[in-house]
C-alpha positions, 0 to 999 in steps of 0.5 A, a space after each residue: 805415932 808420938 809427939 816429940 815434945 811429949 815424953 809421955 806419948 813416947 812412953 806409951 808406944 810399947 803398950 800400943 805395940 803389945 796391944 796391936 800384936 795381940 790382934 794382928 797377923 804376923 806380917 802387919 807393917 808397923 811404923 813408929 812416927 815421931 810427929 811435931 818436929 815442926 815445933 823444934 824448927 819453930 823454936 830455932 827461929 823464935 828462941 823466946 818460946 824455948 822455955 815453953 816447948 822443948 823436944 822431949 824425945 830425941 831422934 836417937 831414942 826413936 830410932 833405937 826403940 824402932 830398931 829394938 822392936 823391928 819397926 820402921 821409923 820416921 819423924 814427921 810434921 803433919 803441919 808442914 807435911 815433912 815426911 808424910 808421903 814418905 810414911 806411906 811409901 815406906 809402908 808400901 815398899 815393905 809390903 811389896 817386899 813381903 809379897 816378893 818374898 812370898 811371905 804374904 799373898 795379896 790374893 787371899 790375905 788382908 794386909 793391915 797397916 797400922 799407924 800407932 798414935 796417941 
């Protein structure tokens, strides 16, 4: 997870992925989450804050990074709950698909869910 208003948190994602891959199995589900999109929405209604808090990572940058690294991707707001349930649904659907494809066997394999965060 990275903060859409903090470029540094986004720039650290590549390091977290590398570290995670060093300790995980090949079928681990990773989802990249851009959080705090509510701040952008607040800015639209309170333009006086515009100079104090700005989105530093665009949606397009997030989705491009996710595609290049074979990650699921969503933008969320923990504050408002936007897309929070969708995160878990997306991961569950991905795991179910791998079970149906025979890539993982839920009877003898531990399935790892990792949310990358800063």
